[in-house]
TITIFI-455411 format. One record per residue: residue number from 1; residue in three letters; x, y, z of N, C-alpha, C in turn. Coordinates in steps of 0.2 Angstrom, whole numbers, plus 5000, padded with zeros to 4 digits. Example, Ala and Ser with C-alpha at 12.3 -4.5 7.8 and 13.67 -1.06 7.14 Angstrom:
+-----+------+--------+---------+------+---------+----------+-------+--------+---------+------+
:  nr : rest : n.east : n.north : n.up : ca.east : ca.north : ca.up : c.east : c.north : c.up :
+-----+------+--------+---------+------+---------+----------+-------+--------+---------+------+
:   1 :  ALA :   5066 :    4972 : 5039 :    5062 :     4978 :  5039 :   5066 :    4984 : 5039 :
:   2 :  SER :   5064 :    4989 : 5035 :    5068 :     4995 :  5036 :   5064 :    5000 : 5039 :
+-----+------+--------+---------+------+---------+----------+-------+--------+---------+------+
REM end
This chain:
+-----+------+--------+---------+------+---------+----------+-------+--------+---------+------+
:  nr : rest : n.east : n.north : n.up : ca.east : ca.north : ca.up : c.east : c.north : c.up :
+-----+------+--------+---------+------+---------+----------+-------+--------+---------+------+
:   1 :  MET :   5082 :    4954 : 4875 :    5081 :     4947 :  4879 :   5069 :    4952 : 4880 :
:   2 :  THR :   5071 :    4944 : 4881 :    5063 :     4946 :  4884 :   5061 :    4951 : 4895 :
:   3 :  ILE :   5055 :    4953 : 4896 :    5056 :     4958 :  4902 :   5057 :    4954 : 4907 :
:   4 :  VAL :   5056 :    4945 : 4908 :    5058 :     4943 :  4911 :   5063 :    4938 : 4912 :
:   5 :  GLU :   5066 :    4939 : 4907 :    5076 :     4937 :  4907 :   5076 :    4945 : 4907 :
:   6 :  ARG :   5075 :    4951 : 4907 :    5080 :     4957 :  4910 :   5078 :    4958 : 4917 :
:   7 :  ILE :   5073 :    4954 : 4919 :    5072 :     4953 :  4928 :   5078 :    4950 : 4931 :
:   8 :  LYS :   5078 :    4942 : 4928 :    5079 :     4938 :  4932 :   5089 :    4939 : 4931 :
:   9 :  GLU :   5093 :    4945 : 4924 :    5101 :     4944 :  4925 :   5100 :    4947 : 4931 :
:  10 :  ASN :   5094 :    4949 : 4937 :    5097 :     4955 :  4941 :   5097 :    4953 : 4948 :
:  11 :  SER :   5096 :    4945 : 4948 :    5094 :     4942 :  4956 :   5099 :    4943 : 4957 :
:  12 :  GLU :   5096 :    4940 : 4963 :    5102 :     4940 :  4971 :   5098 :    4934 : 4975 :
:  13 :  GLU :   5103 :    4929 : 4974 :    5103 :     4924 :  4979 :   5102 :    4925 : 4986 :
:  14 :  ASN :   5106 :    4929 : 4991 :    5106 :     4932 :  4998 :   5098 :    4937 : 5000 :
:  15 :  LEU :   5096 :    4940 : 4994 :    5090 :     4943 :  4992 :   5084 :    4941 : 4993 :
:  16 :  ARG :   5085 :    4933 : 4989 :    5078 :     4930 :  4985 :   5079 :    4928 : 4991 :
:  17 :  LEU :   5083 :    4923 : 4998 :    5080 :     4921 :  5001 :   5076 :    4926 : 5008 :
:  18 :  PHE :   5080 :    4932 : 5009 :    5075 :     4936 :  5011 :   5070 :    4939 : 5013 :
:  19 :  ASN :   5070 :    4938 : 5005 :    5061 :     4941 :  5003 :   5056 :    4936 : 5005 :
:  20 :  ALA :   5058 :    4930 : 5003 :    5056 :     4921 :  5003 :   5052 :    4922 : 5011 :
:  21 :  LYS :   5055 :    4926 : 5016 :    5054 :     4927 :  5023 :   5050 :    4934 : 5026 :
:  22 :  LEU :   5052 :    4936 : 5022 :    5048 :     4946 :  5021 :   5040 :    4946 : 5019 :
:  23 :  VAL :   5039 :    4940 : 5013 :    5033 :     4940 :  5010 :   5030 :    4932 : 5011 :
:  24 :  PRO :   5030 :    4930 : 5018 :    5028 :     4924 :  5016 :   5019 :    4923 : 5013 :
:  25 :  THR :   5017 :    4927 : 5010 :    5013 :     4925 :  5006 :   5013 :    4924 : 4999 :
:  26 :  VAL :   5019 :    4925 : 4997 :    5021 :     4921 :  4991 :   5025 :    4915 : 4989 :
:  27 :  LYS :   5024 :    4911 : 4987 :    5029 :     4906 :  4987 :   5037 :    4904 : 4986 :
:  28 :  PRO :   5040 :    4902 : 4989 :    5048 :     4905 :  4987 :   5049 :    4903 : 4982 :
:  29 :  GLU :   5046 :    4898 : 4976 :    5049 :     4898 :  4970 :   5047 :    4906 : 4966 :
:  30 :  ARG :   5043 :    4909 : 4967 :    5040 :     4914 :  4965 :   5046 :    4919 : 4964 :
:  31 :  ILE :   5048 :    4919 : 4969 :    5052 :     4925 :  4969 :   5060 :    4921 : 4967 :
:  32 :  LEU :   5064 :    4929 : 4963 :    5070 :     4929 :  4961 :   5075 :    4931 : 4966 :
:  33 :  GLY :   5071 :    4939 : 4970 :    5079 :     4941 :  4971 :   5081 :    4948 : 4967 :
:  34 :  VAL :   5077 :    4953 : 4966 :    5077 :     4957 :  4962 :   5077 :    4964 : 4967 :
:  35 :  ARG :   5083 :    4970 : 4968 :    5081 :     4975 :  4970 :   5074 :    4981 : 4967 :
:  36 :  SER :   5072 :    4982 : 4971 :    5067 :     4986 :  4968 :   5070 :    4994 : 4964 :
:  37 :  PRO :   5076 :    4997 : 4967 :    5079 :     5002 :  4961 :   5080 :    4999 : 4956 :
:  38 :  LYS :   5081 :    4991 : 4954 :    5083 :     4990 :  4945 :   5075 :    4989 : 4944 :
:  39 :  LEU :   5067 :    4986 : 4947 :    5063 :     4987 :  4946 :   5059 :    4994 : 4940 :
:  40 :  LYS :   5064 :    4997 : 4945 :    5058 :     5005 :  4945 :   5061 :    5007 : 4940 :
:  41 :  ALA :   5070 :    5006 : 4939 :    5074 :     5008 :  4934 :   5071 :    5006 : 4927 :
:  42 :  LEU :   5071 :    5000 : 4927 :    5071 :     4994 :  4922 :   5059 :    4997 : 4918 :
:  43 :  ALA :   5055 :    4999 : 4923 :    5051 :     5000 :  4923 :   5051 :    5007 : 4917 :
:  44 :  LYS :   5051 :    5015 : 4920 :    5055 :     5019 :  4917 :   5058 :    5019 : 4910 :
:  45 :  GLU :   5063 :    5014 : 4910 :    5067 :     5014 :  4904 :   5063 :    5010 : 4900 :
:  46 :  ILE :   5056 :    5004 : 4897 :    5050 :     5001 :  4893 :   5045 :    5006 : 4895 :
:  47 :  TYR :   5045 :    5008 : 4901 :    5037 :     5012 :  4900 :   5035 :    5016 : 4892 :
:  48 :  GLY :   5030 :    5014 : 4892 :    5025 :     5014 :  4882 :   5027 :    5013 : 4877 :
:  49 :  SER :   5032 :    5008 : 4879 :    5034 :     5003 :  4875 :   5028 :    4998 : 4871 :
:  50 :  GLU :   5026 :    4997 : 4865 :    5025 :     4990 :  4863 :   5025 :    4984 : 4869 :
:  51 :  GLU :   5032 :    4985 : 4874 :    5033 :     4978 :  4878 :   5030 :    4977 : 4882 :
:  52 :  ALA :   5031 :    4983 : 4884 :    5028 :     4986 :  4892 :   5021 :    4983 : 4892 :
:  53 :  ASN :   5018 :    4989 : 4887 :    5011 :     4986 :  4886 :   5006 :    4980 : 4887 :
:  54 :  ILE :   5009 :    4976 : 4882 :    5010 :     4968 :  4881 :   5010 :    4967 : 4888 :
:  55 :  PHE :   5013 :    4969 : 4894 :    5016 :     4966 :  4899 :   5012 :    4969 : 4905 :
:  56 :  LEU :   5009 :    4973 : 4902 :    5001 :     4976 :  4908 :   4996 :    4974 : 4909 :
:  57 :  SER :   4998 :    4969 : 4900 :    4992 :     4965 :  4898 :   4991 :    4957 : 4902 :
:  58 :  GLN :   4996 :    4954 : 4905 :    4999 :     4948 :  4906 :   4997 :    4945 : 4908 :
:  59 :  THR :   4992 :    4946 : 4915 :    4991 :     4945 :  4921 :   4987 :    4941 : 4919 :
:  60 :  PRO :   4987 :    4932 : 4926 :    4995 :     4935 :  4930 :   5000 :    4933 : 4928 :
:  61 :  HIS :   5005 :    4938 : 4935 :    5013 :     4937 :  4931 :   5014 :    4928 : 4937 :
:  62 :  PHE :   5020 :    4926 : 4935 :    5022 :     4922 :  4940 :   5025 :    4924 : 4945 :
:  63 :  TYR :   5031 :    4929 : 4943 :    5034 :     4928 :  4946 :   5033 :    4936 : 4951 :
:  64 :  PHE :   5034 :    4936 : 4959 :    5036 :     4941 :  4963 :   5036 :    4949 : 4961 :
:  65 :  GLU :   5044 :    4951 : 4958 :    5046 :     4955 :  4953 :   5042 :    4956 : 4949 :
:  66 :  GLU :   5040 :    4953 : 4945 :    5033 :     4955 :  4939 :   5029 :    4958 : 4940 :
:  67 :  ASN :   5028 :    4954 : 4948 :    5020 :     4958 :  4949 :   5021 :    4966 : 4952 :
:  68 :  ASN :   5029 :    4967 : 4954 :    5031 :     4972 :  4956 :   5034 :    4980 : 4949 :
:  69 :  LEU :   5037 :    4975 : 4946 :    5038 :     4978 :  4939 :   5032 :    4982 : 4936 :
:  70 :  HIS :   5028 :    4979 : 4936 :    5020 :     4981 :  4936 :   5017 :    4989 : 4938 :
:  71 :  GLY :   5020 :    4986 : 4946 :    5016 :     4990 :  4950 :   5023 :    4999 : 4948 :
:  72 :  PHE :   5027 :    4996 : 4946 :    5029 :     5002 :  4946 :   5028 :    5005 : 4939 :
:  73 :  LEU :   5027 :    5003 : 4933 :    5025 :     5005 :  4928 :   5018 :    5008 : 4929 :
:  74 :  LEU :   5012 :    5004 : 4934 :    5007 :     5011 :  4932 :   5008 :    5015 : 4937 :
:  75 :  GLY :   5013 :    5016 : 4941 :    5018 :     5021 :  4944 :   5019 :    5027 : 4938 :
:  76 :  CYS :   5019 :    5025 : 4933 :    5024 :     5031 :  4926 :   5017 :    5033 : 4923 :
:  77 :  ILE :   5012 :    5032 : 4923 :    5004 :     5035 :  4921 :   5003 :    5038 : 4924 :
:  78 :  LYS :   5002 :    5046 : 4918 :    4998 :     5052 :  4920 :   4992 :    5053 : 4922 :
:  79 :  ASP :   4991 :    5050 : 4912 :    4982 :     5048 :  4913 :   4978 :    5047 : 4921 :
:  80 :  ILE :   4973 :    5049 : 4923 :    4971 :     5047 :  4927 :   4966 :    5042 : 4926 :
:  81 :  ASN :   4963 :    5042 : 4922 :    4956 :     5036 :  4920 :   4961 :    5032 : 4916 :
:  82 :  LYS :   4966 :    5030 : 4913 :    4971 :     5024 :  4912 :   4972 :    5022 : 4918 :
:  83 :  ALA :   4976 :    5026 : 4924 :    4981 :     5024 :  4928 :   4972 :    5020 : 4933 :
:  84 :  LEU :   4967 :    5023 : 4933 :    4963 :     5019 :  4936 :   4959 :    5013 : 4933 :
:  85 :  ALA :   4959 :    5013 : 4929 :    4956 :     5008 :  4925 :   4961 :    4999 : 4927 :
:  86 :  LEU :   4969 :    5006 : 4923 :    4972 :     4996 :  4925 :   4976 :    4995 : 4932 :
:  87 :  THR :   4974 :    4998 : 4935 :    4975 :     4998 :  4943 :   4969 :    4991 : 4945 :
:  88 :  GLU :   4964 :    4993 : 4943 :    4959 :     4989 :  4944 :   4958 :    4983 : 4942 :
:  89 :  GLU :   4963 :    4983 : 4935 :    4965 :     4978 :  4931 :   4966 :    4974 : 4934 :
:  90 :  PHE :   4973 :    4977 : 4937 :    4980 :     4973 :  4942 :   4977 :    4971 : 4949 :
:  91 :  LEU :   4974 :    4972 : 4951 :    4971 :     4971 :  4959 :   4970 :    4964 : 4962 :
:  92 :  PRO :   4966 :    4964 : 4958 :    4964 :     4954 :  4959 :   4972 :    4949 : 4961 :
:  93 :  PHE :   4976 :    4955 : 4956 :    4981 :     4948 :  4957 :   4987 :    4948 : 4961 :
:  94 :  VAL :   4986 :    4952 : 4965 :    4991 :     4955 :  4969 :   4989 :    4954 : 4976 :
:  95 :  ASP :   4995 :    4948 : 4977 :    4994 :     4943 :  4984 :   5000 :    4946 : 4989 :
:  96 :  ASN :   5003 :    4950 : 4989 :    5009 :     4951 :  4994 :   5007 :    4959 : 4998 :
:  97 :  TRP :   5009 :    4961 : 5003 :    5009 :     4968 :  5005 :   5015 :    4972 : 5004 :
:  98 :  ALA :   5020 :    4969 : 5002 :    5027 :     4975 :  4999 :   5023 :    4975 : 4992 :
:  99 :  THR :   5021 :    4972 : 4987 :    5018 :     4974 :  4978 :   5011 :    4977 : 4980 :
: 100 :  ASN :   5009 :    4977 : 4987 :    5002 :     4980 :  4987 :   5003 :    4987 : 4988 :
: 101 :  ASP :   5011 :    4988 : 4992 :    5012 :     4995 :  4996 :   5016 :    5000 : 4990 :
: 102 :  LEU :   5020 :    4998 : 4986 :    5023 :     5000 :  4982 :   5020 :    5003 : 4976 :
: 103 :  THR :   5014 :    4999 : 4975 :    5012 :     5003 :  4971 :   5006 :    5007 : 4973 :
: 104 :  ALA :   5001 :    5006 : 4977 :    4998 :     5009 :  4983 :   5001 :    5019 : 4981 :
: 105 :  MET :   5007 :    5018 : 4984 :    5009 :     5022 :  4984 :   5013 :    5027 : 4980 :
: 106 :  GLY :   5014 :    5022 : 4974 :    5020 :     5025 :  4967 :   5017 :    5030 : 4964 :
: 107 :  LEU :   5007 :    5030 : 4964 :    5003 :     5031 :  4957 :   5003 :    5041 : 4958 :
: 108 :  LYS :   5009 :    5040 : 4957 :    5010 :     5048 :  4957 :   5004 :    5052 : 4955 :
: 109 :  CYS :   5002 :    5051 : 4950 :    4992 :     5055 :  4947 :   4988 :    5056 : 4952 :
: 110 :  PHE :   4986 :    5051 : 4955 :    4982 :     5050 :  4960 :   4982 :    5056 : 4965 :
: 111 :  SER :   4988 :    5058 : 4964 :    4989 :     5064 :  4972 :   4985 :    5070 : 4970 :
: 112 :  LYS :   4988 :    5071 : 4964 :    4985 :     5077 :  4957 :   4976 :    5077 : 4957 :
: 113 :  ASN :   4972 :    5071 : 4958 :    4967 :     5069 :  4956 :   4963 :    5065 : 4960 :
: 114 :  THR :   4965 :    5068 : 4966 :    4960 :     5066 :  4972 :   4953 :    5065 : 4973 :
: 115 :  ALA :   4953 :    5071 : 4970 :    4945 :     5069 :  4969 :   4940 :    5064 : 4967 :
: 116 :  ILE :   4945 :    5063 : 4961 :    4942 :     5057 :  4953 :   4944 :    5050 : 4958 :
: 117 :  VAL :   4950 :    5051 : 4964 :    4951 :     5042 :  4966 :   4946 :    5043 : 4971 :
: 118 :  ARG :   4947 :    5047 : 4974 :    4938 :     5046 :  4981 :   4936 :    5039 : 4980 :
: 119 :  PRO :   4932 :    5041 : 4977 :    4924 :     5035 :  4979 :   4929 :    5027 : 4976 :
: 120 :  TYR :   4933 :    5025 : 4972 :    4936 :     5021 :  4972 :   4942 :    5019 : 4978 :
: 121 :  ALA :   4946 :    5026 : 4980 :    4945 :     5024 :  4988 :   4944 :    5017 : 4992 :
: 122 :  GLU :   4939 :    5022 : 4992 :    4933 :     5018 :  4999 :   4931 :    5015 : 4995 :
: 123 :  LYS :   4929 :    5012 : 4989 :    4925 :     5006 :  4985 :   4930 :    5000 : 4987 :
: 124 :  TRP :   4939 :    5002 : 4987 :    4942 :     4997 :  4989 :   4944 :    4994 : 4994 :
: 125 :  THR :   4942 :    5000 : 5000 :    4941 :     4999 :  5005 :   4936 :    4995 : 5010 :
: 126 :  GLY :   4931 :    4996 : 5007 :    4925 :     4990 :  5006 :   4924 :    4982 : 5005 :
: 127 :  ASP :   4930 :    4981 : 5000 :    4930 :     4975 :  4999 :   4929 :    4971 : 5001 :
: 128 :  VAL :   4929 :    4963 : 4998 :    4932 :     4956 :  5005 :   4939 :    4954 : 5005 :
: 129 :  ARG :   4940 :    4957 : 5002 :    4949 :     4952 :  4998 :   4955 :    4958 : 5002 :
: 130 :  PRO :   4957 :    4955 : 5007 :    4960 :     4959 :  5009 :   4964 :    4962 : 5007 :
: 131 :  PHE :   4968 :    4960 : 5002 :    4973 :     4966 :  4998 :   4969 :    4974 : 4994 :
: 132 :  VAL :   4965 :    4970 : 4995 :    4965 :     4975 :  4991 :   4961 :    4979 : 4993 :
: 133 :  VAL :   4955 :    4980 : 4998 :    4954 :     4983 :  5006 :   4961 :    4987 : 5010 :
: 134 :  ARG :   4969 :    4983 : 5008 :    4978 :     4987 :  5011 :   4975 :    4993 : 5008 :
: 135 :  PHE :   4975 :    4990 : 5001 :    4974 :     4995 :  4996 :   4973 :    4999 : 4996 :
: 136 :  GLY :   4967 :    5001 : 4999 :    4963 :     5005 :  4997 :   4964 :    5009 : 5005 :
: 137 :  VAL :   4967 :    5008 : 5009 :    4969 :     5010 :  5017 :   4976 :    5013 : 5015 :
: 138 :  VAL :   4980 :    5012 : 5010 :    4986 :     5012 :  5010 :   4985 :    5021 : 5005 :
: 139 :  CYS :   4980 :    5018 : 5000 :    4978 :     5025 :  4997 :   4975 :    5032 : 5000 :
: 140 :  LEU :   4975 :    5029 : 5006 :    4970 :     5036 :  5010 :   4975 :    5039 : 5014 :
: 141 :  LEU :   4980 :    5035 : 5015 :    4985 :     5035 :  5020 :   4991 :    5039 : 5017 :
: 142 :  SER :   4988 :    5041 : 5010 :    4995 :     5041 :  5003 :   4992 :    5051 : 5003 :
: 143 :  TYR :   4986 :    5050 : 4999 :    4985 :     5054 :  4997 :   4980 :    5059 : 5000 :
: 144 :  PHE :   4977 :    5056 : 5006 :    4970 :     5060 :  5009 :   4973 :    5062 : 5015 :
: 145 :  LEU :   4978 :    5061 : 5016 :    4979 :     5063 :  5025 :   4981 :    5072 : 5027 :
: 146 :  GLY :   4981 :    5075 : 5019 :    4984 :     5081 :  5016 :   4976 :    5085 : 5017 :
: 147 :  ASP :   4975 :    5090 : 5010 :    4970 :     5095 :  5010 :   4964 :    5090 : 5006 :
: 148 :  ALA :   4967 :    5086 : 5005 :    4959 :     5080 :  5004 :   4955 :    5074 : 5007 :
: 149 :  PHE :   4958 :    5077 : 5016 :    4955 :     5073 :  5021 :   4949 :    5076 : 5023 :
: 150 :  GLU :   4944 :    5067 : 5023 :    4938 :     5070 :  5027 :   4939 :    5065 : 5034 :
: 151 :  GLN :   4933 :    5068 : 5039 :    4936 :     5066 :  5045 :   4930 :    5058 : 5045 :
: 152 :  SER :   4925 :    5059 : 5039 :    4924 :     5051 :  5038 :   4927 :    5046 : 5037 :
: 153 :  ASP :   4932 :    5046 : 5036 :    4939 :     5043 :  5033 :   4939 :    5041 : 5040 :
: 154 :  PHE :   4937 :    5040 : 5047 :    4940 :     5036 :  5053 :   4934 :    5031 : 5051 :
: 155 :  ASP :   4927 :    5034 : 5051 :    4922 :     5030 :  5049 :   4923 :    5025 : 5045 :
: 156 :  LEU :   4926 :    5024 : 5039 :    4928 :     5021 :  5033 :   4932 :    5014 : 5035 :
: 157 :  LEU :   4936 :    5018 : 5038 :    4940 :     5011 :  5040 :   4937 :    5011 : 5048 :
: 158 :  ALA :   4934 :    5012 : 5050 :    4931 :     5007 :  5057 :   4926 :    5000 : 5055 :
: 159 :  GLY :   4923 :    5003 : 5048 :    4918 :     5000 :  5048 :   4922 :    4994 : 5042 :
: 160 :  ILE :   4926 :    4991 : 5041 :    4928 :     4989 :  5037 :   4929 :    4982 : 5036 :
: 161 :  LYS :   4926 :    4976 : 5034 :    4920 :     4970 :  5034 :   4927 :    4968 : 5036 :
: 162 :  ILE :   4933 :    4963 : 5033 :    4939 :     4960 :  5036 :   4939 :    4962 : 5042 :
: 163 :  LYS :   4937 :    4958 : 5048 :    4940 :     4959 :  5053 :   4947 :    4952 : 5055 :
: 164 :  ASP :   4951 :    4955 : 5060 :    4957 :     4952 :  5062 :   4961 :    4948 : 5055 :
: 165 :  ASP :   4963 :    4952 : 5049 :    4969 :     4948 :  5045 :   4973 :    4956 : 5048 :
: 166 :  TYR :   4979 :    4951 : 5049 :    4986 :     4955 :  5049 :   4987 :    4961 : 5046 :
: 167 :  TYR :   4986 :    4958 : 5041 :    4989 :     4965 :  5033 :   4985 :    4969 : 5034 :
: 168 :  VAL :   4980 :    4968 : 5034 :    4975 :     4975 :  5034 :   4976 :    4981 : 5040 :
: 169 :  ASP :   4973 :    4973 : 5049 :    4974 :     4980 :  5053 :   4983 :    4984 : 5055 :
: 170 :  MET :   4987 :    4981 : 5050 :    4993 :     4982 :  5051 :   4992 :    4990 : 5047 :
: 171 :  ALA :   4989 :    4989 : 5040 :    4991 :     4994 :  5036 :   4985 :    5002 : 5040 :
: 172 :  VAL :   4977 :    4999 : 5042 :    4976 :     5005 :  5047 :   4980 :    5006 : 5053 :
: 173 :  ALA :   4984 :    5000 : 5057 :    4985 :     5007 :  5061 :   4992 :    5010 : 5059 :
: 174 :  TRP :   4994 :    5007 : 5052 :    4997 :     5014 :  5049 :   4996 :    5019 : 5045 :
: 175 :  TYR :   4989 :    5019 : 5045 :    4984 :     5024 :  5045 :   4984 :    5030 : 5050 :
: 176 :  LEU :   4982 :    5025 : 5054 :    4980 :     5030 :  5061 :   4987 :    5033 : 5066 :
: 177 :  SER :   4993 :    5032 : 5064 :    4999 :     5032 :  5066 :   5001 :    5039 : 5063 :
: 178 :  VAL :   5003 :    5037 : 5054 :    5003 :     5046 :  5051 :   4996 :    5052 : 5054 :
: 179 :  ALA :   4991 :    5049 : 5054 :    4985 :     5053 :  5055 :   4989 :    5056 : 5063 :
: 180 :  LEU :   4990 :    5053 : 5066 :    4992 :     5058 :  5074 :   4998 :    5060 : 5073 :
: 181 :  VAL :   5000 :    5060 : 5069 :    5005 :     5066 :  5065 :   5004 :    5071 : 5062 :
: 182 :  LYS :   4999 :    5068 : 5058 :    4994 :     5076 :  5056 :   4987 :    5078 : 5057 :
: 183 :  LYS :   4983 :    5074 : 5059 :    4978 :     5075 :  5061 :   4978 :    5073 : 5068 :
: 184 :  TYR :   4980 :    5076 : 5071 :    4983 :     5075 :  5080 :   4978 :    5073 : 5082 :
: 185 :  ASP :   4969 :    5080 : 5086 :    4967 :     5082 :  5088 :   4961 :    5075 : 5086 :
: 186 :  LEU :   4958 :    5075 : 5082 :    4954 :     5068 :  5075 :   4957 :    5064 : 5077 :
: 187 :  ALA :   4964 :    5060 : 5075 :    4965 :     5054 :  5078 :   4965 :    5052 : 5084 :
: 188 :  VAL :   4967 :    5056 : 5090 :    4967 :     5051 :  5096 :   4957 :    5052 : 5098 :
: 189 :  MET :   4954 :    5058 : 5095 :    4946 :     5057 :  5095 :   4945 :    5050 : 5094 :
: 190 :  ALA :   4944 :    5047 : 5091 :    4945 :     5041 :  5085 :   4948 :    5037 : 5093 :
: 191 :  LEU :   4951 :    5034 : 5093 :    4958 :     5032 :  5096 :   4952 :    5031 : 5105 :
: 192 :  LYS :   4951 :    5037 : 5108 :    4947 :     5038 :  5114 :   4943 :    5035 : 5117 :
: 193 :  GLU :   4938 :    5037 : 5108 :    4932 :     5032 :  5107 :   4931 :    5024 : 5105 :
: 194 :  ASN :   4938 :    5021 : 5104 :    4938 :     5016 :  5104 :   4937 :    5011 : 5097 :
: 195 :  ARG :   4935 :    5016 : 5093 :    4934 :     5013 :  5087 :   4934 :    5007 : 5080 :
: 196 :  PHE :   4941 :    5004 : 5085 :    4946 :     4998 :  5080 :   4947 :    4993 : 5086 :
: 197 :  GLY :   4949 :    4986 : 5083 :    4952 :     4984 :  5088 :   4958 :    4984 : 5091 :
: 198 :  ALA :   4960 :    4979 : 5100 :    4964 :     4981 :  5100 :   4972 :    4981 : 5097 :
: 199 :  ARG :   4970 :    4974 : 5094 :    4979 :     4977 :  5089 :   4980 :    4984 : 5086 :
: 200 :  VAL :   4978 :    4983 : 5081 :    4976 :     4990 :  5077 :   4976 :    4996 : 5083 :
: 201 :  HIS :   4974 :    4996 : 5088 :    4972 :     5006 :  5091 :   4980 :    5003 : 5095 :
: 202 :  ASN :   4983 :    4997 : 5096 :    4987 :     4999 :  5101 :   4996 :    4998 : 5096 :
: 203 :  LYS :   4993 :    4995 : 5092 :    4998 :     4997 :  5086 :   4998 :    5001 : 5083 :
: 204 :  ALA :   4994 :    5006 : 5081 :    4994 :     5013 :  5080 :   4998 :    5019 : 5085 :
: 205 :  ILE :   4995 :    5018 : 5091 :    5000 :     5020 :  5097 :   5007 :    5018 : 5098 :
: 206 :  ARG :   5009 :    5014 : 5096 :    5017 :     5010 :  5096 :   5020 :    5013 : 5091 :
: 207 :  LYS :   5017 :    5014 : 5085 :    5019 :     5017 :  5077 :   5021 :    5024 : 5081 :
: 208 :  ALA :   5017 :    5027 : 5082 :    5017 :     5036 :  5084 :   5020 :    5036 : 5088 :
: 209 :  VAL :   5021 :    5034 : 5094 :    5026 :     5033 :  5101 :   5033 :    5033 : 5098 :
: 210 :  GLU :   5034 :    5028 : 5091 :    5040 :     5027 :  5089 :   5042 :    5034 : 5086 :
: 211 :  SER :   5037 :    5039 : 5084 :    5040 :     5041 :  5076 :   5041 :    5050 : 5078 :
: 212 :  PHE :   5047 :    5051 : 5076 :    5050 :     5057 :  5078 :   5048 :    5063 : 5076 :
: 213 :  ARG :   5041 :    5063 : 5074 :    5037 :     5067 :  5071 :   5030 :    5070 : 5077 :
: 214 :  ILE :   5031 :    5068 : 5081 :    5025 :     5068 :  5086 :   5031 :    5069 : 5093 :
: 215 :  ASP :   5029 :    5077 : 5097 :    5030 :     5077 :  5103 :   5030 :    5071 : 5109 :
: 216 :  ASP :   5037 :    5074 : 5114 :    5037 :     5071 :  5118 :   5030 :    5070 : 5123 :
: 217 :  GLU :   5026 :    5075 : 5124 :    5020 :     5076 :  5130 :   5015 :    5073 : 5126 :
: 218 :  LYS :   5013 :    5072 : 5119 :    5008 :     5069 :  5113 :   5011 :    5060 : 5119 :
: 219 :  LYS :   5016 :    5061 : 5116 :    5018 :     5053 :  5118 :   5017 :    5052 : 5125 :
: 220 :  SER :   5018 :    5054 : 5131 :    5016 :     5054 :  5135 :   5004 :    5050 : 5137 :
: 221 :  PHE :   5003 :    5054 : 5132 :    4998 :     5055 :  5134 :   4994 :    5048 : 5130 :
: 222 :  LEU :   4999 :    5049 : 5124 :    4996 :     5042 :  5122 :   4996 :    5035 : 5122 :
: 223 :  ARG :   5004 :    5036 : 5126 :    5002 :     5030 :  5131 :   4997 :    5027 : 5135 :
: 224 :  THR :   4993 :    5034 : 5139 :    4988 :     5033 :  5144 :   4983 :    5030 : 5142 :
: 225 :  LEU :   4983 :    5028 : 5135 :    4977 :     5025 :  5130 :   4977 :    5019 : 5127 :
: 226 :  LYS :   4984 :    5017 : 5128 :    4984 :     5009 :  5129 :   4978 :    5004 : 5129 :
: 227 :  ARG :   4975 :    5000 : 5127 :    4971 :     4995 :  5131 :   4974 :    4988 : 5132 :
+-----+------+--------+---------+------+---------+----------+-------+--------+---------+------+
REM end
């Protein structure tokens, strides 16, 4: 069977209908309804094969699940230069938040090579394509809020060119909410300075207040910063 046939044999109608609502930027006819663990297992099974290599070169894919499989295959790559090159090739075809996030968060070799990845993440956040920008933001969230953190990342996110895009705004709010867990004082300073639009600002606070990793005293203070 072809890769697409193997994907299709795991499709579920109820999941297809659910995902069609979850990823409205993808046309319903492009959604099969296959669970991510199934696609991740398939990626691990075929990675390194000639079939997988051909599949990675066959963008754009038609189905949502093909794109997700593509993302999981990228996550299997251990060589950082290969991972970056193939990620750059794939990014123009990412058309929804789900494929974007599972790919951005699953690139294990990125976490071990942050010095090499940083200029790419900065470039992606400076793009004008919403899902490329979101990809950069989710990379910063996933790999650069630990030892690789730089305070200038707040400037980077505040300077994003795309304004009032829902998927970009929600990614930045997500980043800030995690920064409030890991870099509380610096993140609070950025909020106090009103560096971000009201939607991003308030969503970040809301997500932080809902977090179990922030104590009640800090939550009470964060509520006073709402705009």
